[in-house]
C-alpha positions as CSV (number, residue, x, y, z in Angstrom):
1,X,23.9,-16.3,-33.8
2,X,23.8,-15.9,-37.6
3,X,23.7,-12.5,-39.1
4,X,20.0,-11.6,-39.6
5,X,18.9,-11.4,-43.2
6,X,15.1,-11.5,-42.8
7,X,13.2,-10.5,-39.7
8,X,9.4,-10.7,-39.5
9,X,7.4,-9.2,-36.6
10,X,3.7,-9.4,-36.0
11,X,2.7,-10.2,-39.6
12,X,-1.0,-10.1,-40.3
13,X,-2.8,-10.9,-43.5
14,X,-6.6,-10.7,-44.0
15,X,-8.7,-11.6,-47.0
16,X,-12.0,-9.7,-47.1
17,X,-11.8,-9.2,-43.4
18,X,-11.1,-12.8,-42.6
19,X,-7.7,-13.4,-40.9
20,X,-5.3,-15.7,-42.8
21,X,-2.1,-14.9,-40.9
22,X,-2.1,-13.7,-37.3
23,X,0.9,-12.2,-35.7
24,X,3.6,-14.3,-37.3
25,X,7.2,-13.5,-36.2
26,X,10.3,-15.3,-37.3
27,X,14.0,-14.7,-38.1
28,X,16.3,-16.1,-40.8
29,X,20.0,-15.7,-40.6
30,X,22.7,-16.0,-43.2
31,X,23.3,-19.6,-44.2
32,X,20.3,-20.8,-42.2
33,X,17.3,-22.9,-43.4
34,X,14.0,-22.4,-41.7
35,X,11.0,-24.5,-42.3
36,X,7.3,-23.6,-42.1
37,X,4.9,-26.5,-41.8
38,X,1.2,-27.0,-40.9
39,X,-2.1,-28.3,-42.3
40,X,-3.7,-27.1,-45.5
41,X,-5.2,-23.6,-45.0
42,X,-2.9,-22.8,-42.1
43,X,-1.6,-19.6,-43.8
44,X,1.8,-20.9,-45.1
45,X,1.5,-19.6,-48.7
46,X,-0.1,-16.4,-47.5
47,X,2.9,-15.8,-45.3
48,X,5.3,-16.1,-48.2
49,X,3.2,-14.0,-50.5
50,X,3.0,-11.3,-47.8
51,X,6.8,-11.3,-47.4
52,X,7.1,-11.0,-51.2
53,X,4.8,-8.0,-51.3
54,X,2.2,-9.9,-53.4
55,X,-0.7,-9.5,-50.9
56,X,-1.5,-6.7,-48.4
57,X,-0.2,-7.2,-44.9
58,X,0.5,-5.4,-41.7
59,X,3.4,-5.7,-39.3
60,X,7.1,-5.5,-40.1
61,X,9.2,-7.3,-42.7
62,X,12.9,-6.3,-42.6
63,X,15.5,-7.3,-45.1
64,X,19.0,-6.3,-43.9
65,X,17.3,-4.2,-41.2
66,X,15.2,-2.2,-43.7
67,X,11.4,-2.6,-43.5
68,X,10.2,-3.5,-47.0
69,X,6.5,-4.1,-46.1
70,X,4.4,-2.4,-48.7
71,X,7.1,-2.4,-51.4
72,X,6.3,-3.8,-54.8
73,X,7.5,-7.4,-55.5
74,X,10.1,-6.3,-58.0
75,X,11.6,-3.9,-55.5
76,X,11.7,-6.6,-52.9
77,X,13.5,-8.9,-55.4
78,X,16.2,-6.3,-56.0
79,X,16.5,-5.9,-52.2
80,X,17.5,-9.6,-52.0
81,X,14.4,-11.8,-51.6
82,X,13.2,-14.4,-54.1
83,X,10.3,-16.8,-54.2
84,X,9.8,-20.1,-56.0
85,X,6.0,-20.4,-55.9
86,X,4.0,-23.5,-55.6
87,X,3.5,-25.1,-59.0
88,X,6.8,-23.7,-60.2
89,X,5.3,-21.2,-62.8
90,X,7.9,-21.7,-65.4
91,X,7.2,-20.6,-69.0
92,X,6.5,-23.9,-70.7
93,X,6.5,-22.6,-74.2
94,X,10.0,-21.1,-73.9
95,X,13.3,-23.0,-73.8
96,X,15.2,-23.8,-70.7
97,X,17.8,-21.1,-71.6
98,X,15.1,-18.5,-72.2
99,X,13.6,-19.2,-68.8
100,X,16.9,-18.7,-67.2
101,X,17.4,-15.4,-69.1
102,X,14.2,-14.1,-67.5
103,X,15.7,-14.8,-64.1
104,X,18.4,-12.3,-64.9
105,X,15.9,-9.5,-65.0
106,X,15.8,-9.3,-61.2
107,X,19.5,-9.0,-60.6
108,X,20.7,-6.0,-58.7
109,X,23.9,-6.0,-60.7
110,X,23.8,-7.1,-64.3
111,X,27.6,-7.7,-64.4
112,X,28.5,-11.3,-63.9
113,X,25.3,-12.6,-65.5
114,X,27.2,-15.2,-67.6
115,X,29.0,-16.5,-64.5
116,X,25.7,-16.7,-62.6
117,X,24.2,-18.8,-65.3
118,X,27.2,-21.1,-65.3
119,X,26.8,-21.6,-61.5
120,X,23.2,-22.7,-61.7
121,X,24.0,-25.1,-64.5
122,X,26.7,-26.6,-62.3
123,X,24.2,-26.9,-59.5
124,X,21.6,-28.4,-61.8
125,X,23.5,-30.2,-64.7
126,X,20.2,-31.1,-66.3
127,X,19.7,-27.5,-67.3
128,X,22.8,-27.5,-69.3
129,X,21.9,-30.9,-70.9
130,X,18.5,-29.7,-72.0
131,X,19.2,-26.0,-72.5
132,X,17.4,-25.8,-75.8
133,X,14.5,-28.0,-74.8
134,X,11.0,-26.5,-74.4
135,X,10.6,-26.1,-70.6
136,X,7.1,-27.6,-70.7
137,X,8.5,-30.9,-71.9
138,X,10.7,-31.3,-68.8
139,X,9.8,-33.7,-66.0
140,X,8.3,-32.3,-62.8
141,X,11.6,-32.6,-61.0
142,X,13.5,-30.9,-63.9
143,X,11.0,-28.1,-63.9
144,X,11.5,-27.6,-60.2
145,X,15.2,-27.4,-60.7
146,X,14.6,-24.8,-63.5
147,X,12.3,-22.7,-61.2
148,X,14.9,-22.7,-58.4
149,X,17.7,-21.9,-60.8
150,X,15.7,-19.0,-62.2
151,X,15.2,-17.6,-58.8
152,X,18.9,-17.9,-57.9
153,X,19.9,-15.9,-60.9
154,X,18.6,-12.8,-59.1
155,X,21.3,-13.6,-56.6
156,X,19.0,-13.4,-53.6
157,X,20.2,-13.2,-50.0
158,X,17.0,-15.1,-49.0
159,X,15.4,-17.8,-51.1
160,X,11.8,-18.8,-50.3
161,X,10.2,-22.0,-51.6
162,X,6.5,-23.0,-51.5
163,X,6.1,-26.8,-51.6
164,X,9.3,-27.6,-53.6
165,X,8.7,-31.4,-53.3
166,X,5.0,-31.3,-54.5
167,X,4.4,-34.0,-57.1
168,X,8.0,-35.0,-57.3
169,X,9.5,-38.5,-57.2
170,X,11.7,-39.4,-54.2
171,X,14.8,-39.2,-56.4
172,X,13.8,-35.7,-57.7
173,X,13.1,-34.6,-54.1
174,X,16.6,-35.7,-53.1
175,X,18.1,-33.8,-56.0
176,X,16.2,-30.6,-55.1
177,X,17.1,-30.7,-51.4
178,X,20.7,-31.5,-52.1
179,X,20.8,-28.4,-54.2
180,X,19.2,-26.4,-51.4
181,X,21.8,-27.6,-49.0
182,X,24.5,-26.3,-51.4
183,X,22.6,-23.0,-51.6
184,X,22.6,-22.8,-47.8
185,X,26.3,-23.5,-47.7
186,X,26.9,-20.5,-50.0
187,X,25.4,-18.2,-47.3
188,X,21.9,-17.8,-48.7
189,X,19.1,-18.0,-46.1
190,X,16.4,-20.5,-47.1
191,X,12.8,-20.3,-46.0
192,X,10.8,-23.4,-47.1
193,X,7.1,-24.2,-46.8
194,X,6.5,-28.0,-47.0
195,X,3.9,-30.6,-46.3
196,X,6.5,-33.3,-45.7
197,X,6.8,-32.6,-42.0
198,X,9.4,-35.2,-40.9
199,X,11.6,-34.5,-43.9
200,X,11.4,-30.7,-43.4
201,X,12.2,-30.8,-39.6
202,X,15.2,-33.0,-40.3
203,X,16.5,-30.8,-43.0
204,X,16.0,-27.3,-41.5
205,X,17.9,-25.6,-38.7
206,X,14.5,-25.0,-37.1
207,X,11.0,-25.4,-38.2
208,X,7.9,-23.3,-37.2
209,X,4.5,-24.9,-37.1
210,X,1.7,-22.7,-38.4
211,X,-1.9,-23.5,-37.4
212,X,-4.9,-21.4,-38.2
213,X,-2.6,-18.5,-39.1
214,X,-0.6,-18.5,-35.9
215,X,2.8,-20.0,-35.0
216,X,2.2,-22.6,-32.3
217,X,5.4,-24.6,-32.0
218,X,9.1,-24.6,-33.0
219,X,10.9,-27.8,-33.8
220,X,14.6,-28.7,-34.1
221,X,16.1,-31.5,-36.2
222,X,16.2,-33.7,-33.1
223,X,12.4,-33.7,-33.2
224,X,12.1,-35.2,-36.6
225,X,11.6,-38.8,-35.3
226,X,9.1,-37.8,-32.6
227,X,5.8,-38.9,-34.3
228,X,3.7,-37.7,-31.4
229,X,5.1,-34.2,-31.6
230,X,4.6,-34.1,-35.3
231,X,1.1,-35.3,-35.0
232,X,0.5,-32.6,-32.4
233,X,2.0,-30.0,-34.8
234,X,-0.7,-30.8,-37.3
235,X,-3.7,-31.7,-35.2
236,X,-3.1,-29.8,-32.0
């Protein structure tokens, strides 16, 4: 079993008294990729936001064995957890390089910053090619690469992504997930929320199905071609 980086136990999220996440428990080890799929409104994004400290939650969220539930997001980033949110949230008026510099703010150790920037440029060559371009002028796929690179500059132990393929061309999706495979090989744990169920199940070491705020099923890559199982995952 891989060394545990992230352990979630009994996570609950409520909005104005209405349950959005109900008792979610999962584990992510070093160099593992775990998927989280389910229909719209299932609680996937709320789960990631709770892990990031961006919404109130109860339960336990342990990073390297330390419970960080209730910590501020910036503290959680420095503890080793980073999130690429849905919609990317880059700074469109700034250059590609300026966006990357902002990613350095969350680093636990400022030494080695130049080397870290070089590594993400090697992972995403387009960022070196368009380093002086206004980020808002990049294509959707290029902006997603920038958003992931910016998160990686904090040198997280766990990288979370919310719908990284949303709105991207098939070629751009392949580029993004090839990069995530390389990130995984470096030992970073990856937790990815996706609507593309078959693709996610095939890519991840294991995939959890979230339905109405609860985990209902766990799938392995061998299940990726089982249409009936995937249909059940979404529609019960």
